[in-house]
N, C-alpha and C positions, 0 to 999 in steps of 0.2 A: 502708399509709394514714400519709402521713406525719407527721398529727397525733394518732395514735390515744394517750389517755391525756392531751390535754392540752387547756387551758381557756382559750378566745379570749373575750373579751368584746368586743362592739363597739357602739358609744352609735348613736343613732339609728338603730337597725336594727329597726324596725318595719316599715318600707316600701324601696321603692326600691333603691337601693345597695347599705344597709348588710346590707338584708335577704339580697341577692343575693350578698353577699359571706359573710353567715352560711352561707349554702347551700352555697355552695363548700368552707369550711372544715369545715363539719359533716362532707359527705359525703367528705372527707380523715379524718375520723375525730375531730376534736376536738369538746369539750365547749361547744357555743356558750351563749354567755349576752346574750340579746336584751335590749338595754337603751332605754325610748324615755321621753318624757313622757307618752306618749298609751297609757297602758294597755291602751285596747282593741285598738290597735295591736300591741303587742307580744303581747297575749295571743293574738293571730289569729294572728301570724309564729310562735309555738312551735308550735299546733296544727299550724301547716301543715308545720314542717319535721319534728315528732316524726312525722306522717303519712308522710313521706319516710323512717322509719328514722331521724331525726339526735337525738342526745342535744342537746335545748334547752330554756334555761330563763329564766325573764323577770325582771328586778328593775327596777323605776320609775326613771327619773332625771331630775332636773333638771339637767344639766348648767351651769346660772349659780347654783346652790347648792353652798356649801362642803358643808353639813349632808347633802344630796341624795348628791351625790358621795362621803361618805366612807361612808355607811348603805349605798350600794350596792357598794361594796368590801368592807365587812365582810359583807354577804350573799355573795358571789363566795367569798373567801377561806375563810368558815367552810366551806364544801362543799369547796373544794381551793386549791392553788397557783394564780395564774394566770401564764399563762407569754406570751398575746399581748394585745394592747391596738390595738383599730381607733379613733382617732378620728376617728369620720363623723358624728356628731351636726351641723348647720348649720343657717343661716335662709338658702335662696335664694331660694325660692318667692315670687316677686311682692315681692322687696327695689328692683327696679330702678325706672327712669324718673326720677329727680332727680339735675340738676346740683351740684355740689361748692354752691354759694352756694343749692340751694336745700332742702338736707338741713338736716331739724330736730335739733338736739341728741338727741332721744328715737330718732331713727331709728336714728341712727350707737352708739348706746349699744347700743340694742337688738341690731344685729347684731354689735358688738364684743362684749357681753357673753357671748351666744353661741358664733361662730364660733370668738374665740381665749382671750378669760376660761375659756369650757369647758373647751377644750382643753388648757390651762395646771391646772386643776384637777383633771381626772381622770388626767392624766401625773402630775398631783403627787402624786396620791392612791393612785397604782397603783405608783407607780415604786421605793418601800422595798421594794415584795415581790418584785418583782426583782434589785431591789440584796444582799437578803438571799438569795436562791438563785442570785446570780449569771451570771444567765442572762434572756433575755427578748425581747421584739419588740414594737413598737411602731412602727405606721403610719398616719398621719395623713392624711387626704384631703383635699390642698388643692383649686386650679384655676388652667387656662391662664389666666384672666381677670386674673389678678395678674401674669403676664407680658406682655400685650399691652396693659394699662393700659384693660379695656373703658371706655365713657364712660359716665356716669350710674349709675354702680356703685361710687362712690367708698369708700363703707363696706363691702360685698361685699371689692372690693379688696385694701382694707388689711388686713379680718382674713384674707383668705387669705395676703397677704403676710407679713403675722405669723408664721401658721401655719408656714411655710417656713422664716421665721428662728427660730422656735421650734426646728423640728426640728434644725435645724445647732445651736443650744445646749445643744439635750438630749442629742444626740450625742455633743457633749464631755463632757456632766458625767457621761456615764454608759456609755460606753464603756470606764474601767478594769474594771466590773462583767461586761464580756463581753454588755453589752445593745446592741441595734441600734437606731436610729431612723431613720427615712425619711419621705418624703411621697410619695406619690402626685398628679399633677394631672390630673382629667380636663376633658375639653371639654363642653361642652354635651351631654347626655345624654340620652336619651330614656328617662325617668321619673317619677315622680309629681309630684318636685321643680321637675321643668320645665313643669307643666300650664299657669302665667301669666305666662312667659317669653314677652315680645310676638314677634311675626312676625320683625319685622324681624331679631333675633338668631340665630334661625331660618336665616332666610337667608342673613345671615352667616357662618355656619358654612357651610352647604350650597354657597356661592359659594367658599370660601378652603380647604377642607380637600384635602388632597393626596389621600386615599379617598375616592371617591362615593357612601358612603352614611352613614346617622346614626349616630349614637354609641349603642351599647347598655349596657347592666349589664356583661352577659357580657362586653365587651371591658374592662372591667378587674378582674376578678375573679382572672386567672389571674396577674396582676402580683402584687397584692395576696399570694396565696398563698406566689408567689416570695419575697416579701422576708420571708413570718412560717418562711419553710423555714430547715431546715440549707443549703443550696446558695447563701444568700444571707447567711450569717457574716461575710463578711468586706465588707458594705456598709452601710455608715452615714453621715450627715447629709447623703444623697444627695435629689434630686428628681426625680421619671419624670414625666414627660410623657406620658398619652395620650391624644390627640386628633385621630386621625387624619391628622396634618400639617398640623393648624391653623396651631402657634406648633411653631417648630424649634427646640429649646432645648437 
């Protein structure tokens, strides 16, 4: 079990891809901390994982709030050192449909606050603990939409493009301490976060993927687990696109 005795924190993991990642690394022996702004989702996720024999705990988290982030990290580290952080929390459900000249400042700020500022706040809070032990892994969930410039999603793709840039900067900052930082960028994935995605975007992926089937959370969890593991100890600052061949990167 590659993660036996290791604690991995996953933001926004009450459902969807975050929960699928939690289940995978938990089955590989990790103590999993489910963190989510929705306590009902988080508690239900923990119950589901524990029923599968996984060591799972819940801590509430609003990634927009430095105070909430610090409280979460204090709760987790009081229970043991953090080995891995997966920055998964993001706003994607129903955020599209407006061109740049139609976006409001409030819509822009809302998405950037969660997707980019939130990733910064959580990474900043966890980094000193990883530095202190001179080891650790950070994996952030990006998006292939930032690479092909999806229309009417300027706020979303800007946030995810920022996440990729932040990954490269953190990799430089933290490499001397043996900490790796990478991004996994999925395509449109069949999960709860895609419930409000308009049909034309589903059709775009159906027509243009090299692999002729919908993307599932299970298609991503192996890559995340790999980047968290010992075999990826010399990989950092990279973006791995997993979208069935929609974008070749």
